[in-house]
N, C-alpha and C positions, 0 to 999 in steps of 0.2 A: 835927264841927269838923275833925278830922284830914283827912278827905277833901277838905274845902274847901281846906286848905293844900296838899295834894298837887296839886290841880288848878291852883291859882294860882301855885305856886312857879315854873314855867317862865316865866310871864308876868312875874313880879316880877324874875327874874334877867335877862331880856332888856331890861327897861326900865331897869335900873340903868345901862346904858351909853348911854341916850338923853339928848337935851337937855331933855326934859320928864319930869316925874314920872309914875309909873304912874297916879296919881289924876288928874292933869291930862289925860292921854291918855284915860282911861276916862270922865271927865266930858265931854270934847269929843265922844267917840263916842256917849255917851248922849243928848246934846243934838242931834246931827246925824249919824246913822250913814250915811244915803244919802237925804237929802231931809227927810222928816218925822221930827223927833226923838222918841225914846221918851217923853220927858217930856210931850208933847202929849196922850198917851192914858193913860199910866200914872202920871202925877204926877211931881213933882220928884225923889222918892226911891223910886219904884216902888210907892207906896202905893195906887195905883189911883185912878181919878177918872171922873166922868161926863163924857163927851165931847160928847154931844148929847142934848137932849130933843126928842121929836117926837110927832106924832099920826098913828096909822095906823088907818083904819076906825073913827074916833071913839074910839079907845083911846089913852090917853097912855102913851108908852114912853120908855125911856132906852137909849142906847148907851153902855156902860160899858167902859172900859179896865181890865181886872182887875188885882189886886194881883200884882206879880211879885217883890217883894223877900223873899218867904218861901218861894219855890220851891227845891227842891233843884236842884243843877247839871244833872242829866240831864234833868229835866222842862223846865228853862229852855232848855237846848240844843235839845231836840226842838221846843219851841214856836217857836223861831226858824227852824226848818227846815220848818215846815208852814204853808201859808197857810189860815186859817180865821177865821171871825167877824170879818172886816175887817182882820185883821193882815196887813200887806204882807210880802212876802219881801224881805229886804235882801241876801241872798247874802253874809252875813258869814263871815269866816274863823273858824277855831277860836280863833285868837289874839284876834280882836275879841270873840267871844262870851265868852271868859274875862275879858276886860277889862271888859265890861258887867256880868258877874256879880260881879266884884271891886268894881266901883263901887257896886252895889246893896248888897252885904254891908257895905262900909265905911259907907255912908250909913245903913244900918239901925243899925249899931253906934253911930254918932255920935248918931243921934237918940234911941236908947235911953239913952245916957249923959246927954244934955241934959234928959231927963225927970226924972231923979232929983234 
């Protein structure tokens, strides 16, 4: 948890002087970073989802956007900088990646509080 705070602190401090809150910025970025929003494949809160079902050589298959809200920051960062398994390259800045991670961690915390 401490490492998450250290990663997000610069983002939080910069956003304090902005006209939108860090959460508003992060939410906007998650829903439309550069075309197709993250939520289309990874779910509203990074919980993962089935993107498509199809049949290939008479075998039923699914294309799944994986869970991303439980990744550590380094894995999350690296995943956004490598194109694989249908994941597009968005060419996000470090600040944008931190904002997306912040958004997912906040939403995960909110959803766990609502379950209780």
